DRENDREN-965538 format. One record per residue (C-alpha): x, y, z; residue in one letter. Coordinates in Angstrom, 1 decimal, padded with zeros to 4 digits. Each point is the difference from the previous one (the first is absolute). Layout:
<sites>
{px=X; py=Y; pz=Z; aa=a}
...
</sites>
This chain:
<sites>
{px=-132.2; py=058.3; pz=036.7; aa=m}
{px=-000.2; py=-003.7; pz=000.5; aa=s}
{px=002.5; py=-002.8; pz=-000.6; aa=k}
{px=-000.6; py=-003.6; pz=-001.1; aa=s}
{px=001.4; py=-003.2; pz=001.3; aa=t}
{px=-000.3; py=-003.7; pz=-000.6; aa=a}
{px=-001.3; py=-002.4; pz=002.6; aa=v}
{px=000.3; py=-003.8; pz=000.0; aa=r}
{px=-003.0; py=-001.6; pz=001.6; aa=l}
{px=-000.7; py=-003.7; pz=000.8; aa=p}
{px=-002.6; py=-001.4; pz=-002.5; aa=d}
{px=-002.7; py=-000.2; pz=002.7; aa=e}
{px=000.4; py=003.6; pz=001.0; aa=t}
{px=000.0; py=001.1; pz=-003.6; aa=y}
{px=-003.2; py=-001.9; pz=-000.7; aa=e}
{px=-001.7; py=001.5; pz=003.1; aa=r}
{px=001.1; py=003.5; pz=-001.1; aa=l}
{px=-001.3; py=-000.6; pz=-003.5; aa=k}
{px=-003.4; py=-001.3; pz=001.2; aa=v}
{px=-000.3; py=003.0; pz=002.3; aa=l}
{px=000.8; py=002.4; pz=-002.7; aa=a}
{px=-002.5; py=-001.6; pz=-002.5; aa=e}
{px=-002.8; py=-000.2; pz=002.6; aa=r}
{px=000.4; py=003.6; pz=001.1; aa=t}
{px=000.8; py=001.6; pz=-003.4; aa=g}
{px=003.3; py=001.4; pz=001.4; aa=r}
{px=003.5; py=-000.7; pz=-001.2; aa=t}
{px=002.4; py=-002.4; pz=001.7; aa=a}
{px=002.4; py=003.0; pz=000.2; aa=t}
{px=-002.6; py=001.9; pz=002.0; aa=y}
{px=-000.1; py=-002.8; pz=002.7; aa=y}
{px=003.7; py=-000.4; pz=000.0; aa=l}
{px=000.5; py=003.7; pz=000.6; aa=r}
{px=-002.7; py=-000.1; pz=002.7; aa=e}
{px=001.6; py=-002.9; pz=001.8; aa=a}
{px=003.4; py=001.6; pz=-000.1; aa=i}
{px=-001.2; py=003.4; pz=001.2; aa=e}
{px=-002.1; py=-001.6; pz=002.8; aa=e}
{px=002.9; py=-002.1; pz=001.4; aa=h}
{px=003.2; py=001.9; pz=-000.8; aa=l}
{px=-000.2; py=002.2; pz=003.2; aa=e}
{px=-000.4; py=-003.1; pz=002.2; aa=d}
{px=003.0; py=-001.7; pz=-001.7; aa=l}
{px=002.1; py=003.1; pz=000.4; aa=e}
{px=-000.9; py=000.1; pz=003.7; aa=d}
{px=000.8; py=-003.6; pz=000.5; aa=i}
{px=003.3; py=-000.1; pz=-001.8; aa=y}
{px=001.3; py=003.3; pz=001.3; aa=l}
{px=-000.9; py=-001.0; pz=003.6; aa=a}
{px=001.8; py=-003.3; pz=-000.5; aa=e}
{px=003.1; py=001.8; pz=-001.3; aa=q}
{px=-000.1; py=002.4; pz=003.0; aa=a}
{px=-000.1; py=-003.0; pz=002.3; aa=l}
{px=003.0; py=-001.5; pz=-001.7; aa=v}
{px=001.8; py=003.4; pz=000.3; aa=d}
{px=-000.8; py=000.1; pz=003.8; aa=i}
{px=001.1; py=-003.6; pz=000.6; aa=r}
{px=003.3; py=000.6; pz=-001.9; aa=n}
{px=000.7; py=003.2; pz=001.9; aa=g}
{px=-000.2; py=002.3; pz=-003.0; aa=r}
{px=-002.6; py=002.1; pz=001.7; aa=v}
{px=-001.0; py=000.6; pz=003.6; aa=e}
{px=-003.6; py=-000.7; pz=000.8; aa=p}
{px=-002.0; py=002.8; pz=001.6; aa=v}
{px=-002.7; py=-000.9; pz=002.6; aa=s}
{px=-003.5; py=001.1; pz=-000.6; aa=a}
{px=000.3; py=002.1; pz=003.2; aa=e}
{px=003.1; py=001.8; pz=-001.4; aa=e}
{px=-001.7; py=000.5; pz=-003.3; aa=m}
{px=-003.0; py=001.5; pz=001.8; aa=s}
{px=002.3; py=002.4; pz=001.7; aa=k}
{px=001.7; py=001.0; pz=-003.2; aa=r}
{px=-003.4; py=000.6; pz=-001.7; aa=l}
{px=-001.4; py=001.8; pz=003.1; aa=s}
{px=-002.9; py=-002.4; pz=000.3; aa=l}
{px=-001.9; py=000.2; pz=003.3; aa=d}
{px=-002.2; py=-003.1; pz=000.0; aa=d}
{px=002.4; py=-002.9; pz=000.2; aa=f}
{px=000.1; py=-003.3; pz=001.8; aa=s}
{px=003.3; py=-001.2; pz=001.4; aa=i}
{px=-001.3; py=-003.6; pz=000.1; aa=g}
{px=-000.3; py=000.1; pz=-003.8; aa=t}
{px=003.5; py=001.4; pz=-000.2; aa=s}
{px=001.6; py=-002.9; pz=001.8; aa=r}
{px=-001.9; py=-002.6; pz=-002.0; aa=l}
{px=000.7; py=001.7; pz=-003.4; aa=s}
{px=003.7; py=000.6; pz=000.8; aa=h}
{px=000.7; py=-003.5; pz=001.3; aa=a}
{px=-001.8; py=-001.8; pz=-002.8; aa=s}
{px=001.7; py=002.1; pz=-002.7; aa=v}
{px=003.4; py=-000.4; pz=001.6; aa=a}
{px=-000.4; py=-003.7; pz=000.1; aa=g}
{px=000.2; py=-000.1; pz=003.8; aa=t}
{px=-002.0; py=-002.7; pz=001.7; aa=p}
{px=-003.0; py=001.5; pz=001.8; aa=l}
{px=-000.6; py=-000.5; pz=003.7; aa=k}
{px=-003.4; py=000.1; pz=001.7; aa=a}
{px=000.8; py=003.5; pz=001.3; aa=a}
{px=000.7; py=001.2; pz=-003.5; aa=d}
{px=-003.4; py=-001.1; pz=-001.3; aa=t}
{px=-002.0; py=001.5; pz=002.8; aa=a}
{px=-002.9; py=002.1; pz=-001.2; aa=a}
{px=000.4; py=003.8; pz=000.2; aa=a}
{px=-002.2; py=001.8; pz=002.5; aa=p}
{px=-003.6; py=000.1; pz=-001.3; aa=g}
{px=000.7; py=-002.6; pz=-002.7; aa=a}
{px=-001.6; py=-003.4; pz=-000.1; aa=a}
{px=002.2; py=-002.8; pz=001.3; aa=a}
{px=001.2; py=-002.5; pz=-002.6; aa=p}
{px=-001.8; py=-003.4; pz=000.1; aa=p}
{px=001.6; py=-002.7; pz=002.2; aa=p}
{px=002.3; py=-002.3; pz=-001.9; aa=s}
{px=-000.9; py=-003.7; pz=-000.2; aa=s}
</sites>
């Protein structure tokens, strides 16, 4: 089953959509649906990640380091260097040179200018 909704578009966007539909023989609805389905997962990831960061910074949830998550999930192939970088950047902690050191066997980051 499908639902319908109304979308307000700027005139320029509407005209582009209309031309695309006419040139390809498809409907504007087809392209609207394609665009939404193509980008909805990315939008969910972005906005849910932003909300998680707000929750961490406001103390509503306790961050879990990548190393701890790896242990909880019984993952064997894990880099501690990545854990320090991920945890520090997510928690909003300023990174130090030691925090950004490459993990054993990983390529070193390019020098900063």
